[in-house]
C-alpha positions in Angstrom: 122.1 92.2 96.2 120.3 94.3 98.9 121.4 97.9 99.1 120.1 101.0 100.9 121.4 104.4 99.5 121.0 107.7 101.2 120.3 110.0 98.3 119.1 113.0 100.4 121.9 115.1 98.9 120.0 115.1 95.6 118.4 118.5 95.3 120.6 120.0 98.0 122.6 122.2 95.7 125.8 120.3 96.7 126.8 119.7 93.0 129.5 117.1 93.5 127.6 115.1 96.0 124.5 115.1 93.8 126.4 114.1 90.7 128.2 111.2 92.4 125.1 109.7 94.0 123.1 110.0 90.8 125.9 108.1 89.0 125.9 105.4 91.6 122.1 105.0 91.4 122.2 104.8 87.6 124.9 102.2 87.8 123.0 100.1 90.4 119.8 100.2 88.3 121.8 99.1 85.2 123.2 96.0 86.9 120.3 95.0 89.1 119.0 91.5 88.6 115.6 90.0 89.5 115.2 89.6 93.2 117.7 92.4 94.0 116.5 95.1 96.3 117.6 98.7 96.0 116.1 101.1 98.5 116.7 104.8 97.9 116.2 107.4 100.7 115.4 110.7 99.0 114.4 114.1 100.2 113.3 115.1 96.7 112.3 111.8 94.9 111.3 113.7 91.7 114.9 114.7 91.1 116.3 111.2 91.1 117.5 109.8 87.8 114.6 108.7 85.5 116.1 105.2 85.4 114.8 104.6 88.9 111.2 105.7 88.6 109.9 102.6 86.9 112.6 100.1 87.9 111.0 97.0 89.4 113.8 96.4 91.9 114.0 100.0 93.2 111.9 101.3 96.2 112.1 105.1 96.9 111.4 106.2 100.4 110.7 109.9 100.8 112.2 111.5 103.9 113.5 114.8 105.2 117.0 115.9 104.5 119.2 115.5 107.6 120.1 118.8 109.3 123.7 119.9 108.9 123.7 121.9 112.1 
């Protein structure tokens, strides 16, 4: 599996969006197998679920949150 997830909503204060994306990320980390690649785009990487921080198949890419205007 190769997946890229936009998790820039985490830390935005948009509660439902943050809750949903954190649940998806926890689920992906739970089912990832060796040689899977999960790339997470995050505006605030420190706020991502702890399951991702030391997961060998997860790469977190820090980036700015897209403007909503």
